[in-house]
C-alpha positions as CSV (number, residue, x, y, z in Angstrom):
1,X,76.9,-1.6,-8.3
2,X,79.3,-0.2,-5.6
3,X,80.3,3.5,-5.8
4,X,83.9,2.6,-6.3
5,X,83.0,0.6,-9.4
6,X,80.9,3.4,-10.7
7,X,83.7,5.8,-10.1
8,X,86.2,3.6,-12.0
9,X,83.6,3.2,-14.9
10,X,83.3,7.0,-15.2
11,X,87.0,7.4,-15.2
12,X,87.5,4.6,-17.8
13,X,84.8,6.1,-20.1
14,X,86.2,9.6,-19.9
15,X,89.8,8.4,-20.2
16,X,89.1,6.5,-23.4
17,X,87.4,9.5,-24.9
18,X,90.3,11.8,-24.0
19,X,92.9,9.4,-25.3
20,X,91.0,8.8,-28.5
21,X,90.8,12.6,-29.1
22,X,94.5,12.9,-28.3
23,X,95.4,10.2,-30.8
24,X,93.2,12.0,-33.4
25,X,95.0,15.2,-32.7
26,X,98.4,13.5,-33.2
27,X,97.2,12.0,-36.5
28,X,96.1,15.4,-37.7
29,X,99.5,16.8,-36.7
30,X,98.1,19.1,-34.1
31,X,100.5,21.2,-32.1
32,X,102.2,19.0,-29.5
33,X,101.6,21.4,-26.7
34,X,97.8,21.2,-27.4
35,X,98.0,17.4,-27.3
36,X,99.8,17.7,-23.9
37,X,97.1,20.1,-22.7
38,X,94.4,17.7,-23.8
39,X,96.0,14.8,-21.9
40,X,96.2,17.0,-18.8
41,X,92.5,16.7,-18.6
42,X,93.0,13.2,-17.3
43,X,95.0,14.5,-14.4
44,X,92.2,17.0,-13.6
45,X,89.7,14.2,-13.6
46,X,91.7,11.8,-11.5
47,X,92.4,14.5,-8.9
48,X,88.8,15.6,-8.7
49,X,87.3,12.1,-8.5
50,X,89.7,10.8,-5.8
51,X,90.9,13.9,-4.0
52,X,87.6,15.7,-3.1
53,X,87.4,19.4,-3.1
54,X,91.0,20.0,-2.2
55,X,92.2,17.5,-4.8
56,X,90.0,19.1,-7.5
57,X,91.3,22.6,-6.7
58,X,95.0,21.6,-6.6
59,X,94.7,19.4,-9.7
60,X,93.1,22.3,-11.5
61,X,95.8,24.8,-10.5
62,X,98.7,22.4,-11.2
63,X,97.4,21.5,-14.7
64,X,96.6,25.0,-15.8
65,X,100.0,26.1,-14.5
66,X,101.7,23.3,-16.3
67,X,99.9,24.0,-19.6
68,X,100.4,27.8,-19.4
69,X,104.1,27.3,-18.7
70,X,104.6,24.9,-21.6
71,X,102.4,27.0,-24.0
72,X,104.4,30.2,-23.3
73,X,107.7,28.4,-23.6
74,X,106.8,26.7,-26.9
75,X,104.5,29.3,-28.4
76,X,105.2,28.0,-31.9
77,X,103.5,29.7,-34.8
78,X,100.9,31.2,-32.5
79,X,100.7,34.9,-31.8
80,X,100.7,36.1,-28.2
81,X,96.9,36.8,-28.5
82,X,96.1,33.3,-29.8
83,X,98.3,31.7,-27.1
84,X,96.3,33.7,-24.5
85,X,93.1,32.6,-25.9
86,X,94.2,28.9,-25.8
87,X,95.2,29.3,-22.2
88,X,91.8,30.8,-21.3
89,X,90.0,28.0,-23.2
90,X,92.0,25.4,-21.1
91,X,91.3,27.3,-18.0
92,X,87.5,27.0,-18.7
93,X,87.8,23.3,-19.7
94,X,89.9,22.3,-16.6
95,X,87.6,24.3,-14.3
96,X,84.4,22.6,-15.7
97,X,86.0,19.2,-15.5
98,X,87.1,19.7,-11.9
99,X,83.7,21.0,-10.9
100,X,81.9,18.3,-12.7
101,X,84.0,15.4,-11.3
102,X,83.8,16.8,-7.8
103,X,80.0,17.0,-8.1
104,X,79.9,13.4,-9.2
105,X,82.0,12.4,-6.2
106,X,80.1,14.5,-3.7
107,X,76.6,13.7,-4.9
108,X,76.7,10.2,-6.4
109,X,78.9,8.8,-3.6
110,X,76.1,9.3,-1.0
111,X,73.5,8.0,-3.4
112,X,75.5,4.8,-3.8
113,X,76.2,4.5,-0.1
114,X,72.4,4.7,0.5
115,X,71.9,1.9,-2.2
116,X,74.6,-0.2,-0.6
117,X,72.9,0.1,2.8
118,X,69.7,-1.2,1.2
119,X,71.5,-3.9,-0.8
120,X,70.2,-7.4,-0.1
121,X,72.1,-9.3,-2.7
122,X,75.5,-11.0,-2.4
123,X,77.6,-9.9,-5.4
124,X,79.5,-13.2,-5.9
125,X,76.6,-15.8,-5.6
126,X,73.6,-13.6,-6.4
127,X,71.9,-15.1,-3.4
128,X,70.6,-13.0,-0.5
129,X,73.3,-11.6,1.7
130,X,73.6,-11.5,5.5
131,X,71.2,-8.5,5.6
132,X,68.7,-10.4,3.6
133,X,69.0,-13.4,5.9
134,X,68.5,-11.2,8.9
135,X,65.3,-9.7,7.4
136,X,63.9,-13.1,6.4
137,X,64.6,-14.7,9.8
138,X,62.9,-11.7,11.6
139,X,59.9,-12.0,9.3
140,X,59.6,-15.8,9.8
141,X,59.8,-15.5,13.6
142,X,57.2,-12.8,13.6
143,X,55.0,-14.9,11.3
144,X,55.3,-17.9,13.7
145,X,54.3,-15.7,16.6
146,X,51.2,-14.6,14.8
147,X,50.1,-17.7,12.8
148,X,52.3,-20.5,14.3
149,X,53.8,-21.2,10.8
150,X,57.0,-23.2,11.3
151,X,60.1,-22.9,9.2
152,X,63.5,-24.6,8.9
153,X,67.1,-23.7,8.0
154,X,69.5,-25.9,6.1
155,X,73.1,-24.6,6.6
156,X,76.1,-25.6,4.6
157,X,79.4,-24.5,5.9
158,X,82.2,-24.9,3.4
159,X,85.8,-25.3,4.5
160,X,87.7,-22.0,4.2
161,X,91.0,-23.5,3.0
162,X,89.2,-25.4,0.2
163,X,87.5,-22.2,-1.0
164,X,90.8,-20.2,-0.9
165,X,92.5,-23.0,-2.9
166,X,89.7,-22.9,-5.6
167,X,89.9,-19.1,-5.8
168,X,93.5,-19.4,-6.7
169,X,92.4,-21.5,-9.6
170,X,89.7,-18.9,-10.5
171,X,86.9,-21.2,-9.5
172,X,84.1,-19.6,-7.4
173,X,82.8,-22.6,-5.5
174,X,80.2,-20.6,-3.6
175,X,78.8,-19.2,-6.9
176,X,78.8,-22.6,-8.6
177,X,77.1,-24.3,-5.7
178,X,74.5,-21.5,-5.5
179,X,73.7,-21.7,-9.2
180,X,74.0,-25.5,-9.9
181,X,72.8,-27.0,-6.7
182,X,70.8,-24.7,-4.4
183,X,68.8,-22.7,-7.1
184,X,68.0,-25.8,-9.1
185,X,67.0,-28.1,-6.2
186,X,64.9,-25.9,-4.0
187,X,61.3,-24.6,-4.3
188,X,60.4,-21.2,-5.6
189,X,59.2,-20.2,-2.1
190,X,62.4,-21.2,-0.4
191,X,64.8,-18.4,0.4
192,X,68.6,-18.8,-0.2
193,X,71.4,-16.7,1.3
194,X,75.1,-16.5,1.9
195,X,77.1,-15.3,4.8
196,X,80.8,-15.7,4.6
197,X,81.6,-19.3,3.9
198,X,78.1,-20.5,4.7
199,X,75.1,-21.0,2.5
200,X,71.5,-21.1,3.8
201,X,68.3,-22.5,2.5
202,X,65.4,-21.1,4.5
203,X,62.3,-23.4,4.1
204,X,59.0,-21.8,5.0
205,X,56.2,-24.0,6.4
206,X,58.7,-27.0,6.6
207,X,59.3,-28.8,9.9
208,X,62.5,-30.7,10.9
209,X,61.6,-33.9,9.0
210,X,61.0,-32.2,5.8
211,X,64.2,-30.1,6.2
212,X,66.3,-33.1,6.9
213,X,65.0,-34.8,3.6
214,X,65.8,-31.6,1.7
215,X,69.3,-31.4,3.4
216,X,70.0,-35.0,2.4
217,X,69.1,-34.3,-1.3
218,X,71.1,-31.1,-1.4
219,X,74.1,-32.6,0.5
220,X,74.4,-35.4,-2.0
221,X,74.6,-33.1,-5.0
222,X,76.9,-30.7,-3.1
223,X,79.4,-33.3,-2.1
224,X,79.3,-34.7,-5.6
225,X,80.3,-31.3,-7.0
226,X,83.0,-30.8,-4.3
227,X,84.5,-34.2,-5.1
228,X,84.8,-33.2,-8.7
229,X,86.6,-29.9,-7.8
230,X,88.7,-31.4,-5.0
231,X,90.6,-34.6,-4.5
232,X,87.5,-36.9,-4.6
233,X,86.6,-36.5,-1.0
234,X,83.8,-33.9,-1.1
235,X,82.5,-34.9,2.4
236,X,85.3,-33.3,4.3
237,X,84.9,-30.0,2.6
238,X,81.5,-29.2,3.9
239,X,79.4,-29.6,7.1
240,X,75.7,-29.6,7.1
241,X,73.2,-28.7,9.9
242,X,69.4,-28.4,10.1
243,X,67.6,-26.0,12.4
244,X,63.8,-26.0,12.8
245,X,61.7,-23.3,14.5
246,X,60.3,-23.4,17.1
247,X,62.2,-26.6,18.2
248,X,65.6,-24.9,17.8
249,X,64.4,-21.4,18.8
250,X,67.4,-20.6,21.0
251,X,69.9,-21.5,18.3
252,X,68.1,-19.5,15.6
253,X,67.6,-16.5,17.9
254,X,71.3,-16.6,18.7
255,X,72.0,-16.5,15.0
256,X,69.6,-13.6,14.6
257,X,71.3,-11.7,17.4
258,X,74.7,-12.3,15.7
259,X,73.5,-11.0,12.4
260,X,72.0,-7.9,14.1
261,X,75.3,-7.2,15.7
262,X,77.2,-7.5,12.5
263,X,74.8,-5.2,10.7
264,X,74.9,-2.4,13.3
265,X,78.4,-1.0,12.4
266,X,77.3,-0.8,8.8
267,X,74.3,1.3,9.7
C-alpha cells in the first residue's frame, strides 16, 4: 500500500466516525454550536495530515478560534463558566488531533517510503515490477557466470494506443493478460514481470529453442485474447521477441543497464 492510500484511508475512517457522531448529536438535538465544533475536527485532521507541522498548527489555531468565536456569540443556555469549559475541552481535543495526525504523517510517511523502495510487485498486474526484473536478471547473470546455467527472456510489447483505448473502457489488458495467459501457461519456476507496456517471462535453465516454443504458445493465446478485445486483429497490438543468455548477452546487459539507470533516481 502506498502512503498516499494509507493517508486517505485514515482520513476516510476518521471522517466517517466524526460525521456519524455529528449526525447522532443532531438527532439528539444537541446544541448547534457543539455540532459545528465537532465538525471542525475534520478541518484539524485534514490540515494536520496534508499540511505538515505548519498546517497542523495553523489548522489548530483557526479551528479553536472559530469555535471560540461562535461559542461566545451564541452562548445559548450555557453559563459563562460552562462555555469556558467547553472551549477548553475543544482546545484539548483539537490539540490532540493535530499532534496525532502530524505524528502519523511524519512517522508513517517514512515507513511507507521505505516499503515502497523495497516493493517488488506491480500494483496493476501483480507481477514483478521493474525493480524485480532488475534483481532477477542480475541474479541469473551471476548464476550463469558461476554455474553456466542459461536462461531466456520472452518479451511481449503491447501497443500503447490499444492499452489506452481499453483503459477508457475500464479494461486492464495488462492485468488480464498477466492473470489469464502468463500465469496460467508458464512453469512455477518461471518469473513474470511488467515494465511499462511490456510483459516479461524469464525462463531459468531454458535455451533459445525452448524459449521460442514457449513464446509461440503464449503468443497464440495472447493474440486470441487481444482479438476478442480489439477489432479481431490481435497480431497488430503486440510484438514478441526472445532473448537467450549467453547468446544475446549484449542485448540483455543493455536492458540491465537501462533498468539500473531508471532505478537510480528512485533510490
